[in-house]
TIVO-2410 file (N, C-alpha, C; in nm, 3 decimals):
# residues 81
REC num residu      c1      c2      c3 atome chaine
REC   1      M  -1.436   5.294   3.092     N      A
REC   1      M  -1.349   5.150   3.138    CA      A
REC   1      M  -1.330   5.061   3.033     C      A
REC   2      V  -1.376   5.038   2.940     N      A
REC   2      V  -1.404   4.960   2.842    CA      A
REC   2      V  -1.212   4.962   2.792     C      A
REC   3      A  -1.206   5.096   2.725     N      A
REC   3      A  -1.059   5.155   2.696    CA      A
REC   3      A  -0.984   5.068   2.813     C      A
REC   4      N  -0.954   5.193   2.901     N      A
REC   4      N  -0.930   5.126   3.006    CA      A
REC   4      N  -0.831   4.987   3.054     C      A
REC   5      T  -0.959   4.863   3.088     N      A
REC   5      T  -0.961   4.746   3.033    CA      A
REC   5      T  -0.827   4.696   2.942     C      A
REC   6      K  -0.907   4.772   2.827     N      A
REC   6      K  -0.857   4.704   2.663    CA      A
REC   6      K  -0.739   4.737   2.718     C      A
REC   7      L  -0.671   4.877   2.741     N      A
REC   7      L  -0.485   4.912   2.727    CA      A
REC   7      L  -0.388   4.847   2.862     C      A
REC   8      I  -0.481   4.790   2.942     N      A
REC   8      I  -0.432   4.720   3.062    CA      A
REC   8      I  -0.364   4.607   3.053     C      A
REC   9      K  -0.499   4.487   2.924     N      A
REC   9      K  -0.470   4.418   2.922    CA      A
REC   9      K  -0.314   4.387   2.827     C      A
REC  10      S  -0.319   4.498   2.748     N      A
REC  10      S  -0.225   4.493   2.628    CA      A
REC  10      S  -0.067   4.537   2.729     C      A
REC  11      K  -0.093   4.626   2.810     N      A
REC  11      K   0.033   4.619   2.875    CA      A
REC  11      K   0.090   4.485   2.878     C      A
REC  12      K  -0.011   4.413   2.966     N      A
REC  12      K   0.012   4.264   3.036    CA      A
REC  12      K   0.063   4.118   2.923     C      A
REC  13      F   0.006   4.213   2.841     N      A
REC  13      F   0.047   4.133   2.731    CA      A
REC  13      F   0.215   4.121   2.650     C      A
REC  14      N   0.249   4.230   2.629     N      A
REC  14      N   0.350   4.306   2.575    CA      A
REC  14      N   0.465   4.296   2.728     C      A
REC  15      I   0.441   4.311   2.798     N      A
REC  15      I   0.545   4.281   2.876    CA      A
REC  15      I   0.540   4.108   2.924     C      A
REC  16      E   0.494   4.017   2.985     N      A
REC  16      E   0.531   3.938   2.974    CA      A
REC  16      E   0.581   3.829   2.916     C      A
REC  17      P   0.669   3.735   2.952     N      A
REC  17      P   0.676   3.668   2.811    CA      A
REC  17      P   0.621   3.590   2.787     C      A
REC  18      A   0.613   3.440   2.736     N      A
REC  18      A   0.574   3.356   2.688    CA      A
REC  18      A   0.611   3.202   2.843     C      A
REC  19      V   0.508   3.186   2.854     N      A
REC  19      V   0.574   3.067   2.961    CA      A
REC  19      V   0.511   2.927   2.957     C      A
REC  20      R   0.441   2.918   2.835     N      A
REC  20      R   0.413   2.809   2.799    CA      A
REC  20      R   0.466   2.716   2.657     C      A
REC  21      L   0.640   2.831   2.657     N      A
REC  21      L   0.704   2.756   2.569    CA      A
REC  21      L   0.694   2.661   2.538     C      A
REC  22      K   0.758   2.551   2.518     N      A
REC  22      K   0.809   2.415   2.512    CA      A
REC  22      K   0.958   2.378   2.440     C      A
REC  23      K   1.069   2.485   2.416     N      A
REC  23      K   1.131   2.445   2.371    CA      A
REC  23      K   1.222   2.336   2.307     C      A
REC  24      K   1.194   2.230   2.409     N      A
REC  24      K   1.253   2.097   2.338    CA      A
REC  24      K   1.119   2.081   2.228     C      A
REC  25      A   1.000   2.079   2.271     N      A
REC  25      A   0.905   2.008   2.192    CA      A
REC  25      A   0.902   2.107   2.058     C      A
REC  26      V   0.935   2.234   1.984     N      A
REC  26      V   0.995   2.304   1.934    CA      A
REC  26      V   1.137   2.212   1.836     C      A
REC  27      E   1.187   2.190   1.917     N      A
REC  27      E   1.304   2.143   1.805    CA      A
REC  27      E   1.299   2.030   1.793     C      A
REC  28      Q   1.209   1.908   1.841     N      A
REC  28      Q   1.152   1.766   1.797    CA      A
REC  28      Q   1.095   1.828   1.652     C      A
REC  29      H   0.992   1.939   1.685     N      A
REC  29      H   0.930   1.940   1.573    CA      A
REC  29      H   0.980   1.986   1.492     C      A
REC  30      G   1.093   2.082   1.467     N      A
REC  30      G   1.199   2.112   1.368    CA      A
REC  30      G   1.242   2.033   1.269     C      A
REC  31      N   1.275   1.868   1.375     N      A
REC  31      N   1.365   1.789   1.366    CA      A
REC  31      N   1.256   1.694   1.272     C      A
REC  32      S   1.152   1.666   1.311     N      A
REC  32      S   1.073   1.545   1.275    CA      A
REC  32      S   1.018   1.533   1.133     C      A
REC  33      L   1.009   1.422   1.054     N      A
REC  33      L   1.030   1.385   0.931    CA      A
REC  33      L   0.844   1.448   0.867     C      A
REC  34      E   0.761   1.510   0.914     N      A
REC  34      E   0.706   1.553   0.854    CA      A
REC  34      E   0.733   1.705   0.886     C      A
REC  35      H   0.798   1.769   0.957     N      A
REC  35      H   0.848   1.925   0.957    CA      A
REC  35      H   0.890   1.935   0.794     C      A
REC  36      S   1.031   1.801   0.793     N      A
REC  36      S   1.115   1.813   0.694    CA      A
REC  36      S   1.013   1.746   0.552     C      A
REC  37      A   0.894   1.725   0.526     N      A
REC  37      A   0.791   1.700   0.433    CA      A
REC  37      A   0.752   1.816   0.429     C      A
REC  38      A   0.711   1.875   0.454     N      A
REC  38      A   0.634   2.041   0.474    CA      A
REC  38      A   0.677   2.163   0.460     C      A
REC  39      I   0.848   2.132   0.465     N      A
REC  39      I   0.957   2.252   0.428    CA      A
REC  39      I   0.943   2.214   0.264     C      A
REC  40      T   0.969   2.113   0.191     N      A
REC  40      T   1.024   2.045   0.114    CA      A
REC  40      T   0.878   2.037  -0.012     C      A
REC  41      S   0.758   1.998   0.072     N      A
REC  41      S   0.637   2.097  -0.028    CA      A
REC  41      S   0.601   2.241  -0.027     C      A
REC  42      K   0.646   2.299   0.053     N      A
REC  42      K   0.657   2.456   0.013    CA      A
REC  42      K   0.766   2.506  -0.091     C      A
REC  43      L   0.891   2.431  -0.079     N      A
REC  43      L   0.935   2.428  -0.160    CA      A
REC  43      L   0.945   2.450  -0.309     C      A
REC  44      L   0.849   2.317  -0.291     N      A
REC  44      L   0.803   2.267  -0.457    CA      A
REC  44      L   0.666   2.368  -0.466     C      A
REC  45      S   0.585   2.379  -0.434     N      A
REC  45      S   0.546   2.433  -0.466    CA      A
REC  45      S   0.529   2.605  -0.501     C      A
REC  46      R   0.668   2.676  -0.496     N      A
REC  46      R   0.735   2.805  -0.511    CA      A
REC  46      R   0.747   2.764  -0.689     C      A
REC  47      V   0.794   2.677  -0.705     N      A
REC  47      V   0.843   2.642  -0.851    CA      A
REC  47      V   0.819   2.518  -0.898     C      A
REC  48      S   0.647   2.512  -0.889     N      A
REC  48      S   0.504   2.399  -0.936    CA      A
REC  48      S   0.513   2.461  -1.049     C      A
REC  49      T   0.555   2.542  -1.138     N      A
REC  49      T   0.510   2.536  -1.298    CA      A
REC  49      T   0.607   2.414  -1.380     C      A
REC  50      F   0.770   2.442  -1.299     N      A
REC  50      F   0.839   2.406  -1.369    CA      A
REC  50      F   0.830   2.234  -1.299     C      A
REC  51      N   0.747   2.196  -1.230     N      A
REC  51      N   0.774   2.030  -1.150    CA      A
REC  51      N   0.578   2.028  -1.254     C      A
REC  52      E   0.504   2.109  -1.244     N      A
REC  52      E   0.426   2.050  -1.288    CA      A
REC  52      E   0.431   2.018  -1.415     C      A
REC  53      E   0.470   2.085  -1.521     N      A
REC  53      E   0.579   2.099  -1.690    CA      A
REC  53      E   0.620   1.976  -1.656     C      A
REC  54      I   0.720   1.856  -1.596     N      A
REC  54      I   0.763   1.793  -1.606    CA      A
REC  54      I   0.661   1.703  -1.564     C      A
REC  55      E   0.596   1.652  -1.508     N      A
REC  55      E   0.481   1.626  -1.430    CA      A
REC  55      E   0.353   1.551  -1.573     C      A
REC  56      R   0.349   1.715  -1.632     N      A
REC  56      R   0.300   1.690  -1.768    CA      A
REC  56      R   0.322   1.607  -1.865     C      A
REC  57      K   0.438   1.630  -1.856     N      A
REC  57      K   0.504   1.568  -2.015    CA      A
REC  57      K   0.568   1.423  -1.933     C      A
REC  58      E   0.580   1.389  -1.831     N      A
REC  58      E   0.591   1.233  -1.823    CA      A
REC  58      E   0.464   1.236  -1.792     C      A
REC  59      K   0.371   1.224  -1.789     N      A
REC  59      K   0.154   1.184  -1.784    CA      A
REC  59      K   0.204   1.166  -1.933     C      A
REC  60      T   0.189   1.201  -2.005     N      A
REC  60      T   0.228   1.205  -2.193    CA      A
REC  60      T   0.257   1.083  -2.220     C      A
REC  61      K   0.347   1.114  -2.194     N      A
REC  61      K   0.462   0.945  -2.246    CA      A
REC  61      K   0.391   0.865  -2.212     C      A
REC  62      D   0.414   0.846  -2.055     N      A
REC  62      D   0.320   0.743  -2.034    CA      A
REC  62      D   0.168   0.709  -2.128     C      A
REC  63      D   0.095   0.824  -2.127     N      A
REC  63      D  -0.046   0.837  -2.260    CA      A
REC  63      D  -0.025   0.734  -2.314     C      A
REC  64      V   0.052   0.808  -2.383     N      A
REC  64      V   0.088   0.727  -2.525    CA      A
REC  64      V   0.131   0.613  -2.552     C      A
REC  65      Y   0.235   0.579  -2.490     N      A
REC  65      Y   0.302   0.398  -2.458    CA      A
REC  65      Y   0.188   0.315  -2.436     C      A
REC  66      Y   0.118   0.380  -2.332     N      A
REC  66      Y   0.012   0.297  -2.347    CA      A
REC  66      Y  -0.140   0.240  -2.478     C      A
REC  67      N  -0.157   0.404  -2.504     N      A
REC  67      N  -0.266   0.367  -2.671    CA      A
REC  67      N  -0.179   0.295  -2.702     C      A
REC  68      T  -0.045   0.298  -2.725     N      A
REC  68      T   0.033   0.240  -2.854    CA      A
REC  68      T   0.033   0.095  -2.848     C      A
REC  69      F   0.000   0.088  -2.652     N      A
REC  69      F   0.020  -0.019  -2.670    CA      A
REC  69      F  -0.123  -0.126  -2.700     C      A
REC  70      L  -0.223  -0.030  -2.663     N      A
REC  70      L  -0.319  -0.093  -2.619    CA      A
REC  70      L  -0.403  -0.138  -2.828     C      A
REC  71      V  -0.326  -0.044  -2.877     N      A
REC  71      V  -0.313  -0.056  -3.074    CA      A
REC  71      V  -0.324  -0.184  -3.105     C      A
REC  72      I  -0.174  -0.150  -3.092     N      A
REC  72      I  -0.097  -0.307  -3.083    CA      A
REC  72      I  -0.151  -0.463  -3.025     C      A
REC  73      Y  -0.210  -0.476  -2.910     N      A
REC  73      Y  -0.297  -0.576  -2.888    CA      A
REC  73      Y  -0.407  -0.554  -2.937     C      A
REC  74      W  -0.471  -0.495  -2.923     N      A
REC  74      W  -0.653  -0.432  -3.084    CA      A
REC  74      W  -0.579  -0.539  -3.162     C      A
REC  75      L  -0.447  -0.491  -3.244     N      A
REC  75      L  -0.469  -0.544  -3.463    CA      A
REC  75      L  -0.392  -0.654  -3.416     C      A
REC  76      A  -0.339  -0.743  -3.248     N      A
REC  76      A  -0.299  -0.823  -3.242    CA      A
REC  76      A  -0.417  -0.915  -3.245     C      A
REC  77      K  -0.502  -0.894  -3.164     N      A
REC  77      K  -0.662  -0.963  -3.152    CA      A
REC  77      K  -0.735  -1.002  -3.259     C      A
REC  78      K  -0.749  -0.893  -3.328     N      A
REC  78      K  -0.807  -0.900  -3.490    CA      A
REC  78      K  -0.760  -0.965  -3.595     C      A
REC  79      E  -0.608  -0.998  -3.576     N      A
REC  79      E  -0.570  -1.057  -3.634    CA      A
REC  79      E  -0.539  -0.987  -3.802     C      A
REC  80      I  -0.506  -0.859  -3.768     N      A
REC  80      I  -0.525  -0.746  -3.828    CA      A
REC  80      I  -0.323  -0.735  -3.913     C      A
REC  81      L  -0.275  -0.759  -3.830     N      A
REC  81      L  -0.118  -0.767  -3.848    CA      A
REC  81      L  -0.064  -0.874  -3.926     C      A
***
């Protein structure tokens, strides 16, 4: 009896099409900024090794500049220069 009920439900599921699909809502979502941002994020994650390397180099460059100016400030404050 249980197997027969599952068989009937599966046949019904495969035969009847989706009636709650709202085509306009799907189109609006596809054209939304959130969807575009999600696609961009997904594409960037595929090339993330290159992107991470570039970001790491930029962060390192910023850290070097910050530390250099910090040393210059300290030397000037102590009047060592």
